[in-house]
Residue frames relative to the residue before (quaternion, step in Angstrom):
aa qw qx qy qz dx dy dz
X 1.0000 0.0000 0.0000 0.0000 0.00 0.00 0.00
X 0.2409 -0.7386 0.6113 0.1508 3.52 -1.26 0.57
X 0.1313 -0.7708 0.6179 0.0823 3.57 -0.98 0.85
X 0.2346 -0.7447 0.6144 0.1138 3.52 -0.68 1.17
X 0.0586 0.8405 -0.5053 0.1866 3.48 -0.35 1.38
X 0.1453 -0.7180 0.6636 0.1517 3.55 -1.36 0.19
X 0.5619 -0.6802 0.3380 0.3276 3.56 -0.70 1.06
X 0.7540 0.3765 -0.2238 0.4895 3.59 1.05 -0.67
X 0.4700 0.6806 -0.4495 0.3375 3.57 1.23 0.01
X 0.4042 -0.7227 0.5010 0.2517 3.59 -0.65 1.07
X 0.6337 0.5357 -0.3349 0.4465 3.60 0.99 -0.78
X 0.6794 0.4727 -0.2912 0.4798 3.58 0.91 -0.84
X 0.5888 0.5747 -0.3444 0.4522 3.54 1.13 -0.74
X 0.6247 0.5463 -0.3315 0.4488 3.62 0.99 -0.83
X 0.6974 0.4613 -0.2799 0.4717 3.58 0.85 -0.96
X 0.6036 0.5443 -0.3697 0.4503 3.61 1.01 -0.67
X 0.6330 0.5287 -0.3269 0.4614 3.56 0.99 -0.83
X 0.6724 0.5155 -0.2868 0.4471 3.56 0.86 -1.03
X 0.6486 0.5011 -0.3154 0.4783 3.60 0.93 -0.86
X 0.6633 0.5032 -0.3124 0.4574 3.59 0.94 -0.82
X 0.6425 0.5254 -0.3190 0.4575 3.55 0.97 -0.89
X 0.6985 0.4589 -0.2606 0.4833 3.56 1.05 -0.78
X 0.4150 -0.7242 0.4558 0.3091 3.57 1.26 -0.24
X 0.4183 0.7214 -0.4419 0.3306 3.57 1.19 0.63
X 0.3715 -0.7182 0.5482 0.2135 3.54 -0.92 0.94
X 0.0834 0.7872 -0.6089 0.0515 3.56 -1.08 0.73
X 0.3673 -0.7063 0.5555 0.2401 3.53 -1.19 0.46
X 0.3276 -0.7581 0.5282 0.1975 3.64 -0.54 1.10
X 0.1227 -0.7654 0.6308 0.0354 3.53 -1.00 0.97
X 0.2383 -0.8143 0.5093 0.1440 3.64 0.05 1.21
X 0.0747 -0.7497 0.6575 0.0087 3.53 -1.08 0.96
X 0.2570 -0.7990 0.5229 0.1489 3.62 -0.34 1.18
X 0.2944 -0.7645 0.5485 0.1673 3.57 -0.54 1.15
X 0.6505 0.5109 -0.3546 0.4360 3.67 0.86 -0.68
X 0.6917 0.4558 -0.2721 0.4897 3.57 1.13 -0.63
X 0.4890 -0.6992 0.4092 0.3235 3.58 1.29 -0.08
X 0.3087 0.7901 -0.4866 0.2091 3.56 1.22 0.36
X 0.6108 0.5561 -0.3518 0.4403 3.59 1.16 -0.45
X 0.6761 0.4714 -0.2916 0.4854 3.60 1.23 -0.31
X 0.5058 0.6653 -0.4226 0.3508 3.58 1.24 -0.18
X 0.6417 -0.5871 0.3288 0.3680 3.63 -0.98 0.80
X 0.6561 0.5342 -0.3241 0.4232 3.56 0.98 -0.83
X 0.6916 0.4184 -0.2850 0.5152 3.60 1.10 -0.59
X 0.6548 0.5098 -0.3194 0.4576 3.58 0.90 -0.89
X 0.6241 0.5396 -0.3495 0.4441 3.62 1.06 -0.59
X 0.7036 0.4317 -0.2587 0.5016 3.56 1.12 -0.63
X 0.7847 0.1723 -0.0709 0.5912 3.56 1.19 -0.61
X 0.2822 -0.8072 0.4930 0.1602 3.60 -0.02 1.27
X 0.6299 0.5331 -0.3533 0.4407 3.63 1.10 -0.47
X 0.2907 -0.8008 0.4831 0.2021 3.54 1.22 -0.43
X 0.5653 0.5959 -0.3694 0.4346 3.57 1.11 0.66
X 0.2561 -0.6856 0.6278 0.2650 3.53 -1.32 0.01
X 0.5633 -0.1519 -0.8075 -0.0868 1.47 -2.23 1.17
X 0.1162 -0.7047 0.6804 0.1642 3.47 -1.46 0.14
X 0.1881 -0.7730 0.5984 0.0952 3.56 -0.86 0.97
X 0.1461 -0.7822 0.6032 0.0541 3.53 -0.79 1.07
X 0.3141 -0.7748 0.5230 0.1656 3.58 -0.53 1.18
X 0.7206 -0.4609 0.3136 0.4123 3.54 -1.34 0.27
X 0.7113 0.4411 -0.2564 0.4834 3.58 1.10 -0.65
X 0.6352 -0.5527 0.3298 0.4269 3.60 1.27 0.15
X 0.4940 0.6507 -0.4504 0.3602 3.61 1.19 -0.16
X 0.1949 -0.7988 0.5626 0.0860 3.56 -0.94 0.89
X 0.1313 -0.7913 0.5963 0.0319 3.57 -0.95 0.97
X 0.1661 -0.7867 0.5909 0.0651 3.52 -1.11 0.87
X 0.7604 0.3693 -0.3120 0.4336 3.54 -1.43 0.25
X 0.4891 -0.7348 0.3975 0.2506 3.52 -0.51 1.30
X 0.7018 0.4657 -0.2977 0.4494 3.62 0.78 -0.89
X 0.6176 0.5261 -0.3391 0.4761 3.57 1.08 -0.72
X 0.6442 0.5199 -0.3174 0.4626 3.57 0.99 -0.86
X 0.6632 0.5044 -0.3114 0.4569 3.59 0.89 -0.92
X 0.6654 0.4830 -0.3177 0.4721 3.59 0.91 -0.79
X 0.5982 0.5315 -0.3692 0.4725 3.63 1.01 -0.66
X 0.6681 0.5050 -0.3109 0.4495 3.58 0.80 -0.97
X 0.6578 0.5272 -0.3045 0.4434 3.55 1.02 -0.83
X 0.6717 0.4796 -0.2890 0.4851 3.54 1.08 -0.72
X 0.7092 0.4540 -0.2674 0.4684 3.60 0.98 -0.77
X 0.7763 0.1889 -0.0904 0.5946 3.59 1.03 -0.78
X 0.2966 -0.8515 0.4010 0.1620 3.51 0.13 1.35
X 0.8100 0.2570 -0.1205 0.5132 3.61 0.94 -0.69
X 0.5618 -0.2894 -0.7735 0.0479 1.46 -1.81 1.70
X 0.5636 -0.6246 0.4315 0.3258 3.53 -1.14 0.69
X 0.1879 -0.7851 0.5819 0.0989 3.55 -0.97 0.89
X 0.7208 0.2358 -0.1854 0.6249 3.53 1.37 -0.19
X 0.4528 -0.7267 0.4284 0.2886 3.64 -0.55 1.07
X 0.5575 -0.6111 0.4582 0.3253 3.53 -1.26 0.47
X 0.6755 0.4899 -0.3182 0.4500 3.59 0.97 -0.77
X 0.6176 -0.6084 0.3716 0.3320 3.55 -1.08 0.80
X 0.6753 0.4744 -0.3101 0.4720 3.59 0.92 -0.82
X 0.6422 0.5117 -0.3293 0.4661 3.59 0.99 -0.77
X 0.6228 0.5250 -0.3387 0.4709 3.61 0.96 -0.81
X 0.6707 0.5053 -0.3113 0.4448 3.58 0.83 -0.95
X 0.6827 0.4939 -0.3027 0.4453 3.57 0.88 -0.87
X 0.6582 0.5021 -0.3120 0.4662 3.59 0.92 -0.86
X 0.6519 0.5039 -0.3111 0.4736 3.58 0.96 -0.86
X 0.6424 0.5340 -0.3237 0.4442 3.56 0.98 -0.85
X 0.6639 0.4951 -0.2988 0.4742 3.61 0.95 -0.84
X 0.6459 0.5270 -0.2999 0.4638 3.55 1.00 -0.94
X 0.6950 0.4754 -0.2708 0.4666 3.57 0.92 -0.96
X 0.5688 0.5811 -0.3831 0.4382 3.59 1.08 -0.58
X 0.7048 0.4403 -0.2481 0.4978 3.52 0.98 -0.88
X 0.7525 0.4484 -0.2246 0.4269 3.56 0.70 -1.12
X 0.7819 0.3318 -0.1638 0.5017 3.58 1.08 -0.69
X 0.7428 0.4001 -0.2216 0.4889 3.61 1.08 -0.63
X 0.7548 0.3621 -0.2103 0.5049 3.60 0.96 -0.77
X 0.7419 0.4925 -0.2595 0.3739 3.54 0.52 -1.23
X 0.6737 0.5246 -0.3444 0.3902 3.68 0.73 -0.84
X 0.6464 0.5352 -0.3124 0.4452 3.56 1.12 -0.64
X 0.7783 0.3405 -0.1456 0.5071 3.55 1.25 -0.42
X 0.4903 0.6787 -0.4446 0.3184 3.57 1.16 0.19
X 0.7572 -0.4308 0.2391 0.4289 3.55 -1.27 0.24
X 0.6451 0.5377 -0.3253 0.4346 3.58 0.89 -0.87
X 0.6697 0.5043 -0.2903 0.4615 3.54 0.94 -0.90
X 0.6922 0.4741 -0.2872 0.4621 3.57 0.82 -0.95
X 0.6408 0.5181 -0.3271 0.4626 3.57 1.02 -0.72
X 0.6272 0.5243 -0.3374 0.4668 3.59 1.05 -0.71
X 0.6372 0.5213 -0.3282 0.4632 3.57 0.97 -0.84
X 0.7075 0.4598 -0.2782 0.4589 3.58 0.93 -0.81
X 0.7818 0.3840 -0.1924 0.4520 3.54 0.71 -1.13
X 0.7629 0.3841 -0.2085 0.4765 3.58 0.85 -0.92
X 0.7682 0.3245 -0.1770 0.5227 3.57 0.93 -0.86
X 0.3651 -0.7939 0.4313 0.2248 3.54 1.42 -0.01
X 0.2935 0.7432 -0.5406 0.2630 3.56 0.97 0.85
X 0.4522 -0.6860 0.5028 0.2684 3.52 -1.15 0.68
X 0.7182 -0.4467 0.2974 0.4429 3.55 -1.29 0.23
X 0.6406 0.5322 -0.3383 0.4382 3.62 0.94 -0.82
X 0.6731 0.4865 -0.2982 0.4705 3.59 0.97 -0.83
X 0.6500 0.5097 -0.3206 0.4636 3.58 0.97 -0.83
X 0.6554 0.5088 -0.3123 0.4627 3.56 0.98 -0.83
X 0.6270 0.5252 -0.3319 0.4700 3.58 1.09 -0.70
X 0.6045 0.5325 -0.3408 0.4846 3.59 1.06 -0.75
X 0.6747 0.5100 -0.3059 0.4372 3.55 0.74 -1.06
X 0.7170 0.4566 -0.2735 0.4500 3.60 0.74 -0.99
X 0.5928 0.5721 -0.3680 0.4311 3.58 1.09 -0.63
X 0.7379 0.4232 -0.2441 0.4655 3.56 0.77 -1.07
X 0.5824 0.5440 -0.3763 0.4726 3.58 1.13 -0.52
X 0.6703 0.5023 -0.3049 0.4532 3.60 0.84 -0.94
X 0.6716 0.4915 -0.3115 0.4586 3.58 0.88 -0.88
X 0.7018 0.4720 -0.2834 0.4521 3.59 0.90 -0.86
X 0.6819 0.4744 -0.3085 0.4634 3.58 0.90 -0.82
X 0.5797 0.5631 -0.3804 0.4496 3.59 1.13 -0.49
X 0.6509 0.4989 -0.3103 0.4808 3.56 1.04 -0.74
X 0.6534 0.5052 -0.3121 0.4695 3.56 1.00 -0.83
X 0.6173 0.5394 -0.3383 0.4621 3.59 0.98 -0.77
X 0.6641 0.5055 -0.2998 0.4621 3.56 0.92 -0.93
X 0.6329 0.5288 -0.3243 0.4633 3.59 0.98 -0.83
X 0.7038 0.4765 -0.2706 0.4521 3.58 0.85 -0.97
X 0.7355 0.4225 -0.2339 0.4752 3.59 1.04 -0.68
X 0.7802 0.3888 -0.1773 0.4568 3.57 1.06 -0.72
X 0.7119 0.3859 -0.2661 0.5229 3.59 1.22 -0.22
X 0.5549 -0.6354 0.4320 0.3189 3.56 -1.14 0.69
X 0.6517 0.5480 -0.3970 0.3425 3.50 -1.16 0.64
X 0.5729 0.5916 -0.3984 0.4039 3.60 1.14 -0.44
X 0.0449 -0.7830 0.6204 -0.0007 3.54 -1.02 0.94
X 0.7915 -0.1360 0.1447 0.5780 3.53 -0.74 -1.00
X 0.7462 0.2602 -0.1495 0.5943 3.52 1.22 -0.55
X 0.7655 -0.3573 0.2245 0.4858 3.60 -1.24 -0.07
X 0.7895 0.0521 -0.0109 0.6114 3.58 1.03 -0.78
X 0.8428 0.0013 -0.0353 0.5371 3.55 -0.36 1.21
X 0.6594 -0.5438 0.3841 0.3492 3.53 -1.30 -0.33
X 0.6774 0.3952 -0.3130 0.5357 3.58 1.17 0.52
X 0.5842 -0.5969 0.4008 0.3765 3.63 -1.03 0.60
X 0.1143 -0.7766 0.6180 0.0437 3.54 -1.13 0.74
X 0.7331 -0.3757 0.3151 0.4713 3.56 -1.33 -0.09
X 0.6031 0.5675 -0.3592 0.4303 3.58 1.07 -0.63
X 0.6599 0.4935 -0.3013 0.4798 3.60 1.02 -0.76
X 0.6006 0.5507 -0.3539 0.4590 3.56 1.13 -0.65
X 0.6765 0.4578 -0.2818 0.5033 3.60 1.16 -0.54
X 0.6545 0.5500 -0.3306 0.3997 3.57 0.92 -0.89
X 0.6800 0.5312 -0.3179 0.3929 3.61 0.76 -0.98
X 0.6738 0.4758 -0.3287 0.4599 3.67 0.78 -0.80
X 0.6369 0.5355 -0.3366 0.4408 3.59 1.03 -0.72
X 0.6572 0.4894 -0.3194 0.4760 3.58 1.04 -0.71
X 0.5880 0.5501 -0.3741 0.4601 3.59 1.06 -0.65
X 0.6705 0.4851 -0.3103 0.4678 3.60 0.88 -0.86
X 0.6415 0.5284 -0.3320 0.4462 3.59 0.93 -0.88
X 0.6490 0.5100 -0.3123 0.4703 3.59 1.00 -0.81
X 0.6302 0.5586 -0.3328 0.4244 3.56 1.01 -0.80
X 0.7353 0.3662 -0.1986 0.5345 3.55 1.15 -0.72
X 0.4802 -0.7202 0.4089 0.2891 3.57 1.28 0.50
X 0.2143 0.7744 -0.5552 0.2149 3.57 0.93 0.95
X 0.4750 -0.6483 0.5116 0.3038 3.56 -1.14 0.66
X 0.1198 -0.8377 0.5326 0.0177 3.57 -0.49 1.22
X 0.4017 0.7486 -0.4431 0.2862 3.54 1.34 0.00
X 0.6671 0.5092 -0.3435 0.4215 3.69 0.93 -0.67
X 0.7238 0.4249 -0.2413 0.4871 3.65 1.19 -0.12
X 0.0301 -0.8655 0.4995 0.0216 3.60 0.65 1.08
X 0.6588 0.4992 -0.3272 0.4579 3.60 0.99 -0.74
X 0.6132 0.5378 -0.3365 0.4706 3.55 0.99 -0.85
X 0.7111 0.4566 -0.2749 0.4585 3.58 0.81 -0.93
X 0.5895 0.5572 -0.3657 0.4563 3.59 1.09 -0.63
X 0.6648 0.4874 -0.2966 0.4822 3.57 0.95 -0.89
X 0.6199 0.5506 -0.3332 0.4490 3.57 0.97 -0.88
X 0.6952 0.4760 -0.2803 0.4600 3.57 0.82 -0.99
X 0.6048 0.5432 -0.3479 0.4670 3.58 1.10 -0.65
X 0.6522 0.5242 -0.3079 0.4528 3.54 0.96 -0.96
X 0.7123 0.4874 -0.2708 0.4264 3.57 0.86 -0.96
X 0.5256 0.6028 -0.4141 0.4347 3.55 1.28 0.06
X 0.6568 0.5184 -0.2836 0.4685 3.53 1.31 -0.44
X 0.5468 -0.6524 0.4252 0.3077 3.57 -0.91 0.98
X 0.6097 0.5851 -0.3541 0.4007 3.61 1.03 -0.71
X 0.6800 0.4615 -0.2640 0.5048 3.55 1.08 -0.78
X 0.6558 0.5300 -0.3068 0.4415 3.56 0.92 -0.94
X 0.6974 0.4762 -0.2825 0.4550 3.58 0.90 -0.92
X 0.6672 0.5144 -0.3032 0.4453 3.59 1.19 -0.48
X 0.5108 0.6869 -0.4201 0.3013 3.58 1.18 -0.36
X 0.6974 -0.5234 0.2948 0.3908 3.61 -1.15 0.65
X 0.6840 0.5115 -0.3144 0.4144 3.62 0.80 -0.91
X 0.6775 0.4886 -0.2926 0.4654 3.60 1.18 -0.39
X 0.5562 0.6355 -0.3813 0.3760 3.61 1.22 0.01
X 0.6089 -0.6114 0.3645 0.3501 3.61 -1.05 0.68
X 0.7162 0.4087 -0.2523 0.5064 3.60 1.18 -0.48
X 0.3650 0.7798 -0.4502 0.2367 3.59 1.28 0.24
X 0.6568 0.5284 -0.3149 0.4362 3.61 1.19 -0.31
X 0.3671 0.7201 -0.5090 0.2960 3.55 1.26 0.26
X 0.6709 -0.4806 0.3718 0.4251 3.55 -1.29 0.38
X 0.5688 -0.6170 0.4360 0.3251 3.54 -1.02 0.89
X 0.1373 0.7732 -0.6065 0.1244 3.58 -0.71 1.09
X 0.5176 -0.6527 0.4459 0.3274 3.55 -0.85 0.89
X 0.1631 0.7547 -0.6258 0.1101 3.52 -1.11 0.89
């Protein structure tokens, strides 16, 4: 398999974690977002969404959107499970994952921040304030979910990593990069630290990727 990825992409980070947890070998294909490689015809022709990650299977089939890719991997490669078999467990894990992937991350990704800078002409201080505001609001909701709803264990759901943890870890990496105050979220951080004890998460982090030496660019 080939994974079209960018080292700082939260969405690609999620899929790297899932592939590592499943013990699946893949060939990383770096796509530089700052250089606009995702908009070039050769990539856009293969991926109409023009985003990363894209997973190309051995037969040439291409899959987009991180959560869809993770669920595909979970259905095709049963162990370890990243989405529970029971209906309530599935709903909870998907809810936690979507809270991060759909409510927190889109407000703080590269496209959004670039629009604030280039189109709305906001300065770095204003952009950083935007970023920290939405991180704080989103992580407060996640903290409440993990502390007030049943099912949280050593990880987001139970005592083994799930798709929710694949989403949580990249979001915390980004929050740390922007020097967000994470003290108000002790349960979130406890889960994050538990995840980072596992080789699958550690090996997936941005600094361990082949394109990690690119010029520093906010993402």
